[in-house]
C-alpha positions in Angstrom: 24.7 286.1 134.7 27.8 284.9 133.0 29.6 282.2 135.0 32.7 280.0 134.6 34.1 277.3 136.9 36.0 280.1 138.7 32.8 282.0 139.5 30.7 284.9 138.2 32.4 286.8 135.4 29.6 289.3 134.7 26.2 290.1 136.0 23.6 292.0 134.1 20.2 293.5 135.1 17.6 295.3 133.0 17.1 298.9 134.0 13.5 299.7 133.1 11.8 301.5 131.5 14.6 302.6 129.1 15.2 299.0 127.9 18.8 299.3 128.9 21.1 296.8 130.7 23.5 297.6 133.5 26.4 295.1 133.5 29.0 294.6 136.2 32.3 292.8 135.6 35.6 292.9 137.4 34.5 295.7 139.7 33.4 297.9 136.7 29.9 298.9 135.6 28.8 299.2 132.0 25.5 300.3 130.4 24.1 298.8 127.2 21.2 300.8 125.8 19.5 301.5 122.5 20.3 304.9 120.9 17.8 304.7 118.1 14.0 304.4 118.2 14.1 301.2 116.1 16.8 299.7 118.4 19.2 299.1 115.6 22.2 300.5 117.5 23.0 299.9 121.1 25.6 302.0 122.9 28.0 300.4 125.4 29.6 302.7 127.9 31.0 303.5 131.3 28.6 306.1 132.7 28.4 308.9 130.2 31.5 307.7 128.3 30.8 305.6 125.2 33.3 302.9 124.5 31.6 300.9 121.8 28.4 299.9 119.9 26.5 296.8 118.9 24.4 297.2 115.7 21.6 295.0 114.5 21.9 294.1 110.8 18.5 295.1 109.6 15.1 295.5 111.3 14.1 291.9 111.4 17.5 290.2 111.4 19.3 288.6 114.3 22.8 289.4 113.0 24.9 291.8 114.9 28.0 293.9 114.3 29.9 294.7 117.4 32.5 297.5 117.8 33.8 296.9 121.3 37.3 297.7 122.7 39.9 295.0 123.3 40.0 296.0 126.9 36.7 294.1 127.4 37.4 290.4 127.8 36.1 288.3 124.9 33.6 286.5 127.3 32.2 289.9 128.3 32.0 291.0 124.6 30.1 287.9 123.8 27.8 288.3 126.8 27.0 291.9 125.6 26.1 290.6 122.2 23.9 287.9 123.7 22.1 290.5 125.9 21.3 292.6 122.8 20.0 289.5 120.9 17.9 288.6 124.0 16.4 292.1 124.1 15.7 292.0 120.3 13.9 288.7 120.7 12.0 289.9 123.7 10.8 293.0 121.9 9.8 291.0 118.8 7.7 288.6 120.9 6.1 291.4 122.8 5.2 293.2 119.6 3.7 290.1 118.1 1.5 289.7 121.1 0.4 293.4 120.9 2.2 294.3 124.1 3.6 297.8 124.0 7.4 298.0 124.3 8.9 301.3 125.6 11.0 303.2 123.1 12.7 305.7 125.4 
């Protein structure tokens, strides 16, 4: 959940088992999901319409490159990047513990 003093700006939930997020903000719903088996590229879209991507910079890195439209408020863009980093970290911890992480 992304909150400000004015209230909730965006709310995200993980949609298992595809390792994707569904994000609601300002009455709109977005999806954020990996489009590659190695989870290097995440697609951001409204339903079936892709509006942008978030790319991990390298297999083990925590750096991102986001290509998101200006129509998304900066706080929502940052929240999407944070969600991708959270998912990357979650997947790395699970892998180090030998827990299988779904790939599709």
